[in-house]
N, C-alpha and C positions, 0 to 999 in steps of 0.2 A: 603533410604526412601524417598518416593516421596515427592517433593515440596507440601508446604503447599499453596494453592490456593486461600482460604477465598473466594469463589464467595459471587456474592449477587443473586444467582439463588435460587430461592424460588420452596418450593413445590406447592406453591399454583398458580405460574405460570405456572409450568410443568403442573399440574392439569386443567389450564384454556387452556392450549395449545391442550392439549391430547381432552378436550371434543370439541373443536372446530374443532379437525383433521385436522390442518394447519401446524402439525410439522413433517416432515418427517419419524421420529423413527428410521431410519436406517443409514447406513454409506455410505460413498464415495465408499467404498471397492466393496460394493455389487453392485454398477453402473458400476463400472470398469470390475469386474468380469462378469456381464453381458455382457458386449461388446467385452471380451476374449473369451467368448462362443459362439457369435455371428458372431463376424467377426474377429479371432485372426489374421490374416494378415493385417489387415486394419492400416493403420498409427494411432498412437495414440499422437505423438510429432515427431515436425521436424522443424529443426530452424539452424541458424546460430551460430556455437562455432566460436567467433573470435581468443580465445586463441589457437585455434587448428587450425584455417583458414580453416574450411571446414561446409558443412551442415551436421547435423549429424540428422537420423531417427530411431525412434523404433517403432514397432509394440504393438499393447494392447498385444498379448502375449507374445512379450520380455519386454515391460513395467512391468509386472505382474512378470515375473521371477524373474527380476532385482531387483523389490519393495521387494520380499519374500526373496532373498538371503540378501539383506540389513539388512531386519529386524533380520532376525536369527544371522547374526553378530552382531548387536548392541547389542540383547540380550546375546550373547555370553560376550560382554565385560561388560555386568552387568546392564545395561540399564533397569530400573524395570518401570513397570507401573506408568505414572502420571510424570514420571523425564523427564528433559527437554532435547532435542536435538535442537542445533542451528546450523543454516550454512549461510553463505555470500555466495551465489551463486546467478549469472547471471540468465538472461532465457534460461535455458539450460534443456534438458530432465531428468538430474540427480535429480534437485531441484523437479520435480514431484515423482519420484522415492523414494526420501527421506520422501517425504510427506504421500506416500503410507506405506512405510516401517514405520514409527511412528505409522500410525495406526494400522497395524497387532499387534502392542505389547503393545498399549497403550499408546506409549509416547508422550510427546507434542510435536509438532513442533514450531521452533521459528525461521523463517526465518529474518535475517536482511540485510540492503540495501547494496550493493557492496561500494557506495559513503563512507560509515564511515570508520572512521579511528580509532586510537588507542584510543582518548577520549572517544567517543559515545560506541564503542565495547568493552573497559575495563569494564565501567558500565554496560552494557548490559548482558554480560556473567555473570557478577557476580552477579547481583540483579536476573537473572533467575536461578542461581545456575546450570548453564549448566554443563551436565556432557562430552558431545561429542559434538565436533565441528569440521565443513566442511567448505572447501575453496577453490577456485581455485589456481594453483601456481600463476600465473600471471593474471591479467586481465587489460586492457586500461593503459597498461605500468606500473602498479603498482604492486609490490612484497608483495603479500599478505601472502605469506609464511612467509617471514622475518617479517611481522607485528606482526601476531600471535606467532610465537615464542620469539618475544619479550614481549609479553604480558603474555605467561603461567606462569612464576614464581610469578605474582600477583594474579593469580586466582587459589587459592586450591581447589577449586569444580570441575574444570576441569581436567578430568583425562586422555582424549584422543584428540588427532587433528589428522585428516586427509586432506590432499592435492591431489585434481583432478590432474591428470599430475605428482602426488609426486612420491618419490622413496623411498625403503627400507619399512619400517614399520609403514611410514606414507604415504604409496600409498593407496589411495582410491579403485583404480582399483583392486589391488593385493589382499588387503584385504579383500574385499565385493563382487566384481564380478566377478574375474576368480576361487575362491574359490569355489566349488560344496557344498556350507552350506546344503541344501536340502540333501544332502546323510548322512548327520552326526547326524541331530535329526529328531523327528518326528514332523513335522512343522505343520500338523492338529492340533495336539493336544498343542502345544505353542501356537498358533494362536487361538485356542479356550479358552484356560486358558486368554488369554491375551487381546480377544477383548473388545474395549472399550465400555461403555454405549452411549446412543445417547447425552446424556447429562452430560457426563464426557469433561473436559477440554481437547479440541485437539489441539491448538491453540492461542501463543502468539505472537501479534503484535506491537512493541512499537511506539508510536504515540507522537509527539512534544508536548510536556506541555507547558502551558505558565509559569508555575514557573521557567522552565529553568531544568527540572528533568523529562526525556521522561517516560512515564505510558504505561506499559504493558496491553493491552486490552487483554481480555481473551473471548475467543468461543468455543463454542461446534459444534458437529457435527449436531446438530439440527439448531442450531442458521445460521450456514454457509452454509448448503443446503438449507435452507428455503429463504435464500437471492439468493441464483443462481436460487431455482426453481420460485420464484414471479419476478425475473429481467427477466428470459427467458419467463414468461408468458405475462408480459409487453411489451417486444420488439419484441413478436412474434417469436422468434427462434425456428427452426425446425432441427431435426439428419441431413436433407439434409444442413445444414449451415457451413460453414468451419470458425473457430475460430482464428481470426489473433490477437496476444498480444505483442506488442512494449513495453507497461508498465511493469514495473519491477514488477514480481510476489511476491517480497516481501513487496510489498503496496497490501492494500485490493482490488483494483482495478483490479489488475493483478491476485491474486490470486483466488478471488470467480467469477469475470467476464471475466476471462481468461482460466485460469487451471479448476476451476472447471465447468465454464459453458460448455466446449468441454466437460468433461469426464461425466457429468450428461446428455448431449445429446448424447453423445456415438460417437462423431466426431474428426475430425482433428483439432489439436492444433497447430497452426504455431506460430513459436516464433521468435523476434530478439532481441538479447542480448545488442548492442548499436544502437541508433536510428541513422537510415537515412531513409528520405524520398523517395531518388532514389530507396534504396534498399526495402524499403517498397512496393513501386509500381512494382517492378520487383515480390516480394512475391506474392502481390497479382495477378499477371499475372500468375505465374507459379503454386498456390497453389489453385487459384479459390476460395480466400477467399472472405467472405460474411458480415463478423461484426467484428467491433472492439467496444472497450470501452479504451479512452485514455484522458487526460487534452487538453485544447485548443490548445499548442504549436504544439501538435503532429497533429491535424488536419490542423491550418496553414501550416505548413509546408508540407504536403501531398499535400494539395489541390493546392499549389504553385510549385511544382516540376516539370521541365520539363520533367521528366521523364513517365508523363500521357500522353505525346504527343505519346509516343512509346509504351506504354503497355498498353495492355486489361485489364481494369478494370471492366469491364462490371458485373462481379459477385459481385461486392462490393455493398449492397445494404443498409447498415446501419452503421454509426459511432455515437457513445453514447459519448457525450464530457460531462464530469465530473471536478469539481475542480475551475473552473473560469468561468464567464458567457462568451457566445460566441458572439462577435461583429455582427450585422445583416448583416455588407459586407462580412464578413466571412462565415455566413451561405450561403448567395446567391452563393458567388464563389465558395464553395465547392460541393454545389448543383448542380451547373452546371458541374464543372471540374470532381467532381467522380460521378454523377448520381446515389446519393445515399440518403438515408432519413437522415439527420441531426437532433439529439436529444439533447437535455439538460438534465443532472441531476444533482441530490445532494444528498449527502450521506457522510457518515464518518467511520472511520476505526470501531468504536464503533457501527455503524445501518446499515452500509453498504447502497446500492442504495434506498433512502425513497422516492425521487421524482424524475419523470422525465415528458416529454413529450411525446407524443405519435405520432407515424408515421402517424396517420391522423388527426392531429391536425393543425388548420389553420395557416397561417404565423407567425399572430401577438403572438400566445403562443410559437411558437418556437423561435421567435426573441427576446420577450421580459420578458420570464419568465423562471425559473428553474423547471418545470413540476409539476404535481399534484399528491398526494400521490399515490403510489405502492397500490394494493390490501394487503389486512390484515395490512396497516402501516396508519398513521395519521399524520399532522402537525397544529401545531395553532399557531398564533401570540399572545403574552401576553404583558402587560406593565411594568413598573416596580414593581408594586403590585400582577403580577400573574394574571391579571383579560385578558379575552379575549379581543379584541380590534375590532373594526368595519373594514370593507373591505377597503383595499387600505391605513391602517395605519401603520408605520413602527413601529416595536417591536422587542422583544426577539422572536427568534423561538423555539419552542419545537417540540418535534418528539416523536411518539411511533413506534417500527418496530416489527414486526415478526423475526427478525432476532438480536435484540438488542442484546449486549453483556451482559456476566455474572458477571462482574467485572474487577476493575483493580487488577493486581498482585501485592499481600502484602499491597493494598490500598483499602479496602472495603469499608471505608467511604470517599473516593474522587469521588464517581458517585455522579453529582448533579440529583437529580430527584426529581420532585414534583407531586405527586399525580399520580404516573404512566407514568409522562410525564419526557423524558430527556432533560436536559438544554443542545441546541447545543452549546452555544458560539456565534451563529451567530444574525445579526440583518436581518430583513425581512418584507417584507408585502406580503400580500395574495388580489388575486383579489375575485370577486364575484362568480368565477367559481372553486375557490380553488387552482389555480395554486398561488405558489410563487414565489417571485424574491430576491435573497440574496440583501443586500442592503450596508453589512459593517460586523463588529466582534467587537463585545464585548469583545473577548480575543484578547490579545495582541499578534500577531501572523502576520507574513508576509508568504504568498501564492506564490511561485515563478514556474510557469509551473508546478503545481500541487502538489509541493514539499513543505509542510509547514517548515518553518524556525522558529525556537523559539528563538524569540527576545532577551529575560532573559538570555539566555544562551552565546549567544553573546555578549551582553551589559556586562556581568562579566567578560568574557575573556579580552575585550578592556579595561574595567575599571581596571585591575590588570596590564598595563602596566605604567611604572613609570610616563610618561610625561603626562597621561591623569588626568586630574580633575574629570571632568562628562561626560557623554554618554548616547546617545538615538537612538535607532535605529527604523528608521519608515520605511514604504514604499512608493516606489515611483513608478508610473504608467508604463509601459513597453507593447507595442503593442502586441508583442510576448509572453510574458511569463505572462503577467496580471500583475506582480508585480516585483520589484528587490529592495533590500535591499541597504537604504542609512545610514550610520552613521554621528551623528550629535557630535562632540567632542568639549569639553572646555578644553585646556591644561593648566597644571601648570605655573606660571609665568617661562618663560623662556624655556618650553619644547619643544621638537622638536619631531612632530608625523607626518608623511604623509602616503599618501594612501599606497605606496609600503610597507613601513615599517609597517603599520597596516597589509596589508596581509601575510607579511613574518613570524611577530610575531602570528598569529593566525595559520598559517599551522604549524610553529615551535611546538604551543601547541598541535597541534592532531586534530584540527578542520575539519571536511569534508569541501570540496571546495563548495559544493553547498549552505552552510551556511554564506560564506564569503561576507560580504558587497560590492557592488560595485561600491560604491561612498562615498568618505569623504567630509564633510563639518565641517570646524573649524569655531567655532561659540565662540562670547566674551561672552555671558550669555545667558544661556537658558531661556524661558518664563515659568514662574512660576507660580500656586497657591499660595495664602496665607499662604498655609501651608507648602509650597517649594518643592510640588511634579512639576516635570516638564510636562508641557501643552502641549502633544505629538500632538493634534489635531492641534496645530498650524505649527507644524513641518512638518505635513502632509501637510498642504497646501502650504508650502515653495516648498515640494519634489514637487508637483504636476508639476511644470515647470520643473523639471530633467530630463535630460537624461545622458545615462551611456556613 
């Protein structure tokens, strides 16, 4: 039986989108198939596979054939329409093939970040009721196969695990790619029967929740393709552009503005699985890349790499930075070093890229704002009572998006929406021209290099340590990553709690390394409200002067 998704997508919303003719109403499959027909030998995906130590390239016809084989293989395993297929893959061509395969049979794609470990993975696979899971044998010196094998007994809904470069019955290559599935079934009949409706759920992406529990964000073909289409139009991308994507495709940035962007353009997708600015410069040189979207640290690293002095990056014309404000000096440096337009953008897993600056914008907008609303999107700033505020007044940021998600997995009541406006959790101000600037967050979360760190989850784990009386984790500023986590801890009388001990404790508990605090401060007593709540704003003020 298909997973009960319980979406908040209403017929009224569908009717409004159809009346305005602003939803694509098709599938990504239609766009890829058109590329297969027009340029079968054209490169679809090329990129570095660090596990195998080589560059791997697939054409549009090869990607199409592999995706269909995988689809038939999944159907043969009993994966039904609306059931979840999860995979923990880096930026490799197999990631794209698996998504297309799921579309062919109406299954739901659930990519999870390669950085996740036992704690996060066990929750996500169990919550999504994943039936099949794919992982690399190893990646970045971590044994993913052993990790998932240890988890399998605790995941009763997980029926099959396949390992890239695996052996025997668990081999992804042997089961899906080497077997000629297309000769065993009537694939056209299968795919016609299973073809999803554009309003069916096709993707679950987990986002870090402020309650410590990740939320599964639900998207359809219509919401995702509309994000790619409006993003392409705002950025002025053309079929001649080559998309470079070093940001993980298990994030919406990489998924929509990397993979989907390239396939809707019918162009080449150039991937990097482990970030390296030197390698990025060479890839831009070799593949003539012209566009990317990534968080600010990627831009800083690329602009400052000495490799630019020996690489030809004249093809590169646009870097859209999302996830953290871009310092003015970085924009100036990157513009000079890359010779490209440097743009700012704001969005969420739930609603995609809602606002960006434009290539033609004057410098003050590029330097000082996060952009204006993209076509068919809207943003507004409201006060604590939900009333719109005047220009340049700080308040809560609310958004409307053509690609707004259709609910949280198994949590239809968790969507904060007011009269059609989504409560983003960000604090912002808007100027007279409609350009916004993010100034803070109403939600308790740290954004480290574009990666959301769920503060509550980290605090809960530290609190369980026997030497800890109380704990609060806050952001401290960082020039490269934007923010890093600092843990303030009050120990019990005589308790011994060190930074190295904290890190070892959290790693042993299965926490992802990205979530680990990077500084520990032992505090005698927390500043508190009259009701006893820790006053985190005071801790944030203290942390402003900290460095790692």
